[in-house]
LUMKEVEX-868805 format. One record per atom (N, C-alpha, C): residue in three letters; x, y, z. Coordinates in steps of 0.2 Angstrom, whole numbers, plus 5000, padded with zeros to 4 digits. Example, Ala and Ser with C-alpha at 12.3 -4.5 7.8 and 13.67 -1.06 7.14 Angstrom:
<sites>
ALA506649725039
ALA506249785039
ALA506649845039
SER506449895035
SER506849955036
SER506450005039
</sites>
This chain:
<sites>
MET517947785140
MET517447805144
MET517147875142
GLN516547885142
GLN516147945140
GLN516147995146
GLN516348055145
GLN516348105151
GLN515648145151
THR515348145156
THR514748185156
THR514848255159
LEU514548305157
LEU514548375160
LEU514148375165
PRO514348405171
PRO513948415176
PRO513348465175
VAL512748455177
VAL512148495176
VAL512148545182
PRO512148615180
PRO512148665186
PRO511548655190
ALA511648665196
ALA511148655201
ALA510648715201
TRP510048705202
TRP509548765202
TRP509748795209
ASN509748865208
ASN509848905214
ASN509248935217
ALA509248975222
ALA508649005225
ALA508249045221
PHE508549075215
PHE508149125211
PHE507849085205
SER507849025204
SER507648985199
SER506848985199
PHE506548995204
PHE505748995204
PHE505549055202
VAL505949115201
VAL505749175199
VAL505849185191
PHE506349145189
PHE506449155182
PHE505949135177
GLY505549075178
GLY505049055174
GLY504449105173
PRO504149135179
PRO503649185178
PRO503849245175
LEU504449265177
LEU504749325174
LEU504749315166
ALA505049265164
ALA505149255157
ALA504449255153
ALA503949225157
ALA503249215154
ALA502949285154
PHE502949325159
PHE502749395159
PHE503049445154
GLY503749425153
GLY504049465148
GLY503849455141
ALA503749385140
ALA503449365133
ALA502749395132
ILE502349395137
ILE501649425136
ILE501749495135
GLY502149535139
GLY502249605138
GLY502449625131
VAL502949585128
VAL503149595121
VAL502549585116
LEU502149535117
LEU501549515113
LEU501049575114
ILE500949605120
ILE500549655121
ILE500749715117
LEU501349735117
LEU501649785113
LEU501549775106
VAL501749715103
VAL501649705096
VAL500949715094
LEU500449685098
LEU499749685096
LEU499549755096
LYS499749795101
LYS499549865101
LYS499749905095
TRP500349895093
TRP500649925087
TRP500249895081
ALA500149835080
ALA499849805074
ALA499049835073
PHE498749835079
PHE498049845079
PHE497849915081
GLY498349965082
GLY498250025085
GLY497950075079
ARG497650125081
ARG497350175076
ARG497850215074
ARG497950205067
ARG498450245063
ARG498050275057
THR498450305053
THR498150325047
THR498050265043
SER497450255039
SER497350195035
SER497650195028
VAL497750145026
VAL497950135019
VAL497450135014
VAL496750135016
VAL496250135012
VAL496050205012
ALA495850225005
ALA495650295004
ALA495050315008
ALA495050375010
ALA494450405013
ALA493850415008
PRO493250415010
PRO492750435005
PRO492850505003
PRO492650524996
PRO492750594994
PRO492350634998
ARG492550694999
ARG492150745002
ARG491850794997
VAL491250814997
VAL490950854992
VAL491050934995
GLY491350964990
GLY491551034992
GLY491251084987
ARG491451154988
ARG491151204983
ARG491551194977
ALA491351224972
ALA491651224965
ALA492351254965
GLU492551304970
GLU493151334970
GLU493651294974
GLU493451234977
GLU493851194981
GLU494251134977
TYR494251134971
TYR494451084967
TYR495151094964
GLY495551134968
GLY496251144966
GLY496351184960
LEU496751164955
LEU496851214949
LEU496251204944
LEU495851154945
LEU495251154940
LEU494751214941
VAL494551234935
VAL494151294935
VAL493451274932
PRO492851294935
PRO492251274933
PRO492051324927
VAL491851284922
VAL491651314915
VAL490851314914
ALA490551264917
ALA489851254915
ALA489451234922
SER488851254923
SER488451224928
SER487751194925
PRO487851134924
PRO487251094921
PRO486751084926
THR486151074924
THR485551074929
THR485551004932
ASN485850944929
ASN485850884932
ASN486550844929
TYR486650784932
TYR487250754931
TYR487250724924
ILE486650704921
ILE486650684914
ILE486950734909
GLU486650794910
GLU486850854905
GLU487550864906
GLY487750864912
GLY488550874914
GLY488950824910
GLU488750764910
GLU489150714907
GLU489150714900
LEU488550734897
LEU488550754890
LEU489050804888
LEU489050854892
LEU489450914890
LEU490250904891
ARG490350854896
ARG491050834897
ARG491250794891
ARG490850754889
ARG491050714883
ARG491150754877
ARG490750804876
ARG490850854871
ARG491450894871
LEU491650904877
LEU492350944878
LEU492850894877
GLU492750824879
GLU493350774878
GLU493450764870
ASP492850764867
ASP492850754859
ASP493250814856
ALA493150874859
ALA493550934856
ALA494250934858
GLY494550884862
GLY495150884864
GLY495350924870
ILE494850934874
ILE494950974880
ILE494850924886
ARG495350924891
ARG495250874897
ARG494750904901
ALA494250874903
ALA493750904907
ALA493550844912
ASN493250874918
ASN493050834924
ASN492350854926
LEU491950804928
LEU491250824930
LEU491250804938
ALA491150854942
ALA491150844949
ALA490450864952
GLN490250824957
GLN489650844961
GLN489850884966
THR489750954966
THR489950994971
THR489351014976
ALA489451044981
ALA488951064986
ALA488451114982
ASP488651144977
ASP488251194973
ASP487851154967
GLY487951094966
GLY487651054961
GLY488251034956
PRO488050994951
PRO488650974946
PRO488951034943
ARG489651024942
ARG490051074938
ARG490551034934
VAL490651064928
VAL491051044923
VAL491751084924
LEU492251054925
LEU492851084927
LEU493451064922
VAL493851114920
VAL494351114915
VAL495051144919
TRP495551124915
TRP496251154917
TRP496251224915
PRO496651274919
PRO496651344917
PRO496851354910
GLN497251324907
GLN497451334900
GLN496951324895
ASP496451284897
ASP495851264892
ASP495251304893
VAL495251344898
VAL494651384900
VAL494251414894
ASP494651454890
ASP494351494884
ASP494151444879
LYS494451394877
LYS494251344872
LYS493651314875
ALA493651294881
ALA493051254884
ALA492451304884
ARG492451364886
ARG491951404886
ARG491651414879
ALA492051414874
ALA491851424867
ALA491451364865
VAL491651304867
VAL491351244865
VAL490651234869
CYS490651254875
CYS490051264879
CYS489551304876
SER489751364874
SER489251414871
SER489051394864
LYS489351354860
LYS489151324854
LYS488651274855
SER488651234861
SER488251184862
SER487551204864
GLN487451264867
GLN486851294870
GLN486451324865
</sites>
């Protein structure tokens, strides 16, 4: 003969348990969604901010070309001479920037080109 286990009888608090469980689950979902879609720092890079020529860290401006095309030509000339150079569109116009140890060589190359 198979023995059956008795089913516990529902007591007076059973009608409260269902809604409390539902509200608890909804509360947990609200917290998870607020965390997932909340405003935090983005993993997407912010658009670059244009600054003055002195605001580019260790890079030193060595030339002030009149337009971006002349600046790119000058930057390539410096690269061909073995000098690491960068062309940045600053608030004062385009500037060719180099590292501090290359300033003298870069100014010499720039003066030869003019």
